[in-house]
N, C-alpha and C positions, 0 to 999 in steps of 0.2 A: 652450521646446523640449521635445518629447516624449522619453521615455526611449529609445525605439527609435531615433529620429533622432539623439539624442545619442550613443548607442553606435556608430552607423554613422559619424558624423563623427569620433569618437575613433579608430576603426579606420582610417579614411582618412588622418587626420592623422599617425598613428603616435605613438610615445612622445615626450613633451614634456619639456623641461627644467623643473626645479623653479623656481618664482618666487624671485627673488633681489633684494634691495634694495641699492642702492649704499651701501657702507659710509661713504662721505664724507657722504652725506645724513644718515645716522643720527648720525654724529659732530657734524655741524653743528647738528642739531635739539637734541642734548644740550647743546651749548655755548650755544645761544640760551636754552634752558630754565634753564641755570645762571645766566646773566646776569639773566633775569627773576626767578628766585628770590632772587638777591642784592638786587635793587632792592626786591622785596616785603619782604624782611627789614628793609631800611632803613626802609621805610614803616611797618611794624609797630613798630619801635623808636621812631620819631618820634611815632607816635600815643601810645605809652606815656609818652614824655617830656613831651608836651603835657599829658596827664592828670596826671602826677606833679607838674608845675609848678603846675597849677591847684588840685589837691586840698589843697595847703598854704595856699592863699589863702582866707581865710574872710570871709564877709559876714554882718553882723548884720541880721536882719529882725525888727523888734519885739523879742520876748524870745528869739528863736531865732537860733542861729549856724549857718550853713550853709557847706559848702565849695563850691568852684566847679567841681566835677567835671562837672556837667551842661553848664556853659558850655564846657568843653574839648571835650566830645562834639559840641556844636553847631558849634563852629568847625572841628573836624576833618571833620564831615559836609559843611560848606559847601565846604571846600577840596578834598575828594575827590569831591564830587558823589554822596555815598551817604547812606543813612538814618542816623539817630541810633543805631539798634540795631547797624548794621555798625560804626560808629565806636566804640561802646562795646566791641564784641567785639575789634576790633583793639587797643584799649588794654589790655583784660583779657589777651589773649594775650601782648602785649609784656611786661606786668608779670610774668606767670607764668613766661615764659622767663627773665627777669632774676633772679627770686627763687628759682625752684624747679627749673628745667631748664637748667642752663648748657651741658651737652653738646649738647642739642637746639638751643639758641640758636646755638652755634658752627657746627653742621652747617647750620642755616638760613642763617646769614650767609655760609657758604662756597658756598651754592647747591646743596647736596645734597638739600634737601627743599623742597617747594612749600608754599604756604599751606594747601591743603586737608589735607595730611598733618599739618602743625603744628597746625591747628585740631582735627583728630581726636585728637591726643595731648593737647591741652589739655582737650577735653571729657571724655575718658575718665579722666584722672588728677587733675583739679582737686578731686575729691571725696575723694581719699585723703590721708593724712597726708604730711608732707614726708619723713619717714623711708622710708615705703613707696615713694614716688615716686622717691627717690634710689636705692634699692636696685634698682628696675626700669629705671632710665633707660638703662643700657647695652644691655639686651635690647630695649627699645623702639626704640632708635636703630638697632640691627641690622635689626629688622623694618621700620622706616620706610623704610630705603634700598631695600627689595625689594618693597614692597607699595603698592597704591593705598589711598586714604583709607578706603574702605568695609571691606574685609577687615582693614585695619590696626586699626580700632576694635575688631573682634572679637578679634584677636590680643592687643591691649593688655589688654582686659577679662579674657581668660584668664590672662595673665601676672599681673595684679593679684590675681586670685582665688587663685593659688597662693602669691603672696608675702604677701598680707595677707587671709587668709580671714575673719577676724573683721570687718574693715572692709567686705569685700565683702558679708557677710551683713547688716550694719547698713544699708549703702547700699541693698540690695534691699528691706529693710523700709520704708525711707523712700520709695523709688520706687513701692512697692505702693500707697501712699496716693494716687498720681496717676492711678489707673485712671479711665477716663471713656469716654463715648460721645458723639460729636458728629454733628450733622446740618448739611450744607451744601447749599444750593440752587444748581444749575447749569443754568439755563434748562430744557431738556427733561429732562435727567438730574439726579439729585441724588446726594450722597455721604453715606454713613454710615460713620464711622470709630470704631473701638473700640480703646482702649489697655487691655490686659488683662495679668495675670500670665502668665508664659511657659507654664506648664503648662495654664492655662485656655485660652489662645489656641491651643495645639497641639491640645487636645481639640476645640474649636469648629471648627478647620480640618478635622480629620478627619471630623467629623459632616457638614460641608458637602460634602466630597468623597464621602462615602458616599451622601448623598442624590443628588448629581449622577450617580453611577454606576448608579442604578436605571433609567435609560433604556436603550433598545437601541442597538446600534451604527449603526442607520440614522437616528438622530436628526439633524436638519438643523442644529442649533445648534453653535456653536463651544464649546470647553471653557470659556472665560471666560463665555459666555452661560449654559451649563449651571450653572456655579458660582453665578452671580448668581440664577438661577431657584431653585436649591436653597436658597440663603440665604433668599429670600422664603418658600419653602415651609416651611422649618423654623420661621420666625417665626409662620407661620399654623398651625403644629402639624399639618401634613399628613404622612401616613405614607410617601408616595413622590412622586417628581416625574413629572408626566404627560409621556408621550413625544410628540414632535412628528412622528414618522414617519408615512408614508402606508401604512395597513394594507390588504392585500388577501389573496385566497386563496393566492396564490403566495408572498407575503412577510408572514407573520403577525408581529405585534409580539412581540419576545422580551424586553421590558422586565421587570426584576425588581421585584416589588412589596414585598419585605421585605428588611430588613437580614440578611445571612447569619448563621447560628447561630455558626459558627466565625469570628467577626470578629476583626480585628486589635485590639490595645489602642489606646485613645484616645491615650495618651502612653507613650513608652518612655524610661526613664531608666537610664543605665549608671553604676554607682558601685562602687568597689572595696570589698571587705569590711572592710578596716581603717577606712575612712572611715565605712562603714555602722555599724560598732561603736563609733564615736566615738574611735578610737585615732589617727586622722590626719585631715587636712583637705584632701585632694586634691579638686578640683572634680569634680562629676558631669557627665554629658553627656546633654542632652535632645534626642532625635532630632528633626531638622528645625528646631531652634532653635540649639543650640550648648552651650557650657559653662555650667553653673550652679554657684552656690556650694554648698559641702558641706552646710551646714545645710538649705538648700532641698531638696537631693537626698534627705537623710534624711527630711524631712517627706513628700515624695512617695512614697518607698519604704515608709513605714509605713502608707500609705493605699491600697496597691495590691498586686497579685500580683507575685511576683518569681521569677526563674530564675537559677540559678548558671551562670556561664560560666567555664570554665577557660581562662586566658590565660598565655602565655609572656612573661616579662619579660626583655627583652634590653638589654644595654648597647650603645646605638647607636653611641656614639663608638668603642668598641673594634671593633665589627663593620665600621665604615667605615674603620678604620685611622687615625683621628684621635685622638691621645693627649689625655688629660684636661688636661695642662699647656698644650696649644695652644688650648684652648677659652676660657680666661680669662686675665687678667693673673696673673703669678706671685705667689704669696703670698695670693691671695684665698681666703677660707674659705667654701665654699659647701656646700649640702646634699649628701647622699649619693646615689649612683646605685644601679642595680640590683645591682652587684657590690660595693658598699661603698666604691667610690672616690669621691673628692670631685667633685661637680658634674657627673657624666656624665649626659646625658639618657637616659631609658629609654623604649622603645617596647613596646607590648603587642600580641601576636599571638594571636588566639583559636584555641584548640585543640579545644574541645568544650563541650557544654552539657548540662545536666540538664533534668528536667521542670519545668514551671512550677508554683509552689506558691502557696497562698493567702497574703495579706498577714499580717504578724506584727508584734509590737512589737519594737523594737530597744533596745539599752542607751542610757541617757541620755548625752548628750554631756558630755564632761569639762568642768569649769569653765574659764572663760576664763583663760588664763595658765598653766594646769597641763598643757595638752596638749603632748606632746613632738613637735615637728615637725622635729627635727634641728637642726644648726647654722644659725644665722641669717647672712644675708649682711651684712657690715658696711656702714655707710653709705658710699656712694661705691664699693662693690665691684661685682663683675660677677655678674649673675644669669645662670646658664647654662641658658637655655632653648633651644628649637628653632632660633631664628634666630641665636643665638650659635654653635650648632654649625654651621649653614649657613655663617656667615662663616668659621669655622675650616676647613671643608671646601673652600671656595673658595680660601683661601690654600694649603691643602695640595695641591690639584689644580694650582694654578698652578706650584708647585715640582716636583710629581710627577704628570704627566698620566695615568700608569698607574692612579691611584686612581679615574679617571672611567670605567674600563672596566667593562662589565656583568659581574656575578658569574656569570651564566649566559647568555652571548651567543647560544647556540642556542635559548633560550627553553624548554628542557626541564627546568629547575628542578633539575638535578643527577641526574635519573633516567636510568638506562641503558635501561630499558624503560618504556613509557608506563603509568602507573597507571590505575585505573578512571576513565573519564570524560575522560581527558586528550586523546583524539582526537575528542571531541565539541566542536562549535563553542560551544554554549551551556553555561555552567557549571551545575552542580547548584544547587538552591536553597540548600543548606547552604554550598557554596563561595562563592556570590555574597554570602551574608550575612556570611561571614568577611571578604571583601574590602571590603565596605562598612563593616563594623565597624572595620576597620583604617584605612581612608582617611578616612572621615567626610565628606569634601568632594571635589570635582573636584581632580585632582592636577596640573593645569596651573598654572604659576606665577601667583600673584595671584588665582586664581579660588576663590570660596567657595560655589559651588553645592552644596547638600547631596547626599550620596552617594545618597540615595533617589531623587533626580531625575536621576542620572547613568546613563550606560551603562557596562557592564563591557567594557573594551577589552583586547585582547592586546598587550602591549608589543612582543614579536617577533611579527609578523603571522602569523595562522593561515592555512594553505594548504588551501583547500577541496578542491582536486583531489588533493593528497597531504598529508594531515594529519600523517603521521609525520615529514615533513621540515620542516614549519613550526613555529611556536611552539605549544606545548601549552597546554591549558587547565588550568593549575596555579596555585596562589596566587602563586608567584614570577614569573609571567608575566602577571598580571592587575592592573589598577588601574582606578579610577573616572575617567571623563572626561564632562563635560557634552557635549551634542550639538555645540555650537559648536566646542569645542576637539578633540573627536573628529574632526570634519571636517577641521580643520587638520592633525591628526596623520595622517589618512588621505591627505591631499594630499602629505605628505612635507615640509612646510615647518617643522614642529616634530617632531623625532625624540627620543623618550625612551630612556634606558638604565636598567634597574633595577639599583641597587647593593645591597649587603648591607643587611639590615634593612628592606627595602621602600622605600628612598630612590630618588627619580627624578632623573636628571641629564639635562636637556633641552638640545638644541642646535638652533638654527634654521638654515635654509638660508642665512641671511646671516651666520652665525657667532656669534649671540647665545647665551649660555649661562645656565642657571638651575638651581637645585636645589630640590626640594620633598621634605618628609618626611611620613611617614604622620600622619594626624590624631590618632592615639592616643599620640603622643609627649608625655611630661611632662618639664618642665625639672628639677625637683628632687624626689626621692622616696627615702625610706629604706626599702628593702625587705629589708635584710639580715637582720632578725630575724623576718620574717614566715614563717609556715607555715600557709597558709590554702588548702590544696588540697582541694576537696570530692571526694566519690566520684562519678565520672561513669561510668555503665555503658558497657562497650565498644561495644555495638551502637549507641549513640547518639553516640559520640565522632566528631567530624569533624576529621580530620587536615588542617591547612592549612599545615603547615610541614615542610620536609625537614631542617632544621637540628637538631643535638642539643639536647635540652631544657636550658634554663637555669633559674635561679630563677623559680618560677612563683607567681602570686597568683591570686585568684579575683575576678571581678566579679559583681555582681548586677544583673540587668536588671529594674527595677521598672516594672510596667505599671499606671498609674493609670487608673481608669475601668472600662469593661466588662471582666469577666473572660472569658478564653478557656478552651477545653478544656485539661485538664491535659497532654495529649500534644501540644498544638499548640506548635511552637517559636516563640519570640518573635522578631519582626522587629528589625532593627538600624537 
């Protein structure tokens, strides 16, 4: 359907009702899924029981004594009609649930989790110690009830990096030895796969994108085709990608033959100054990839250019009206929050940034065991991360629905007069950077599309015909949405409200609700003794918040690879 015909049809049909799904169907599919999960939990437990019964039965073959574990896998595979590898995985998951993850096992048996999410928990935690896994289990369970298996793995990895940074660093070093490149033949097409360290992969990906961008906008190839051609051109050491457009006198080719001088960094890492100085071990953030352990972030920062970013540290639980005592079980001793209270998650809002400076050496990391990371969570205690806070918010909203009301329902961010740029539809580059730096991913529930690939959306819609009466282009009315979820929001089937601290409360047209928090939220951080505010010239300061300033810390964005101009702001 052409755009013009579609608009004419919409005008003829008039306003339409929002799509609504029958609530009984949603309840029924949830009940069926619960029964399926319970049956699957029983299957996994039986596979573990079969393996456990056989592993204690030994067989002597010559001079060697072997257990019958492989026999158990073969019988399970025959009974289920699956491969031996699947049978082994079922037994491994079952034993891990029994010995290391009792709360996850109980939720699986109750039908709250499916096998995909349970396997994600097993894969991400089985390399960590029993103590670290038990400390994180409560937070993992809160996240698992609200996320699909893919984003859940990322969230669990971030939680484990905060709880056990030393173990996360050791695990990364072990995984780094598994780098490889593989070639697979597929008839006409063939596949080359490369498993690289995160920073190397991010740098290679940007080089491929830079090469693909050297063609003009009339190139007939799709984006994927241009990326594939750029990959081949880089391997052949070509300086640019030949354009496939048809050139004539009226339409000359406008392809770029050189990489721009003021190019973006190959990789961008965000890490707080306390971690950079070796005083704490909060994970860093690698743009386009996700969280990385503190030791790796320090390595990348030492080898690249860096830029100071002034950020506001906010006690998110207090801003949302959820008391710290509601976040975890009473009596649990958890790390400190931004105001020194126990266990309150902290969110960081960027306020301004300085010039980029050349790379420098940083203090050596404190010896293992001597680093003060604040009070530890006792074994079996509750780790107060972002999803623990979401669970507390859901309970609080259920008892007091007023907590789900938008902090600025008019979308004006608390301003009485529109500030500069507020009545423009497109946010400034600095404001868009702040929003992406805060959100890090798409803000729709369960979506983990990186913010760099998302669109900046107005929470309260912008009125093109009367901007003063619509939602304004200010940080408290902007968030990141991928194109798919932006379309659903525009349709009106998922409506967000922005709460205090940048939290989003979503309601669907069928009554489903969900809560998402900014990606810059950390679960436990002791910022009470920090005074790391750098000098930021006023003319370069970007105000992205209307709230009174709270305890502030500074982040350093380290750009590894090609250096940019000193006045060029770093992307987020």
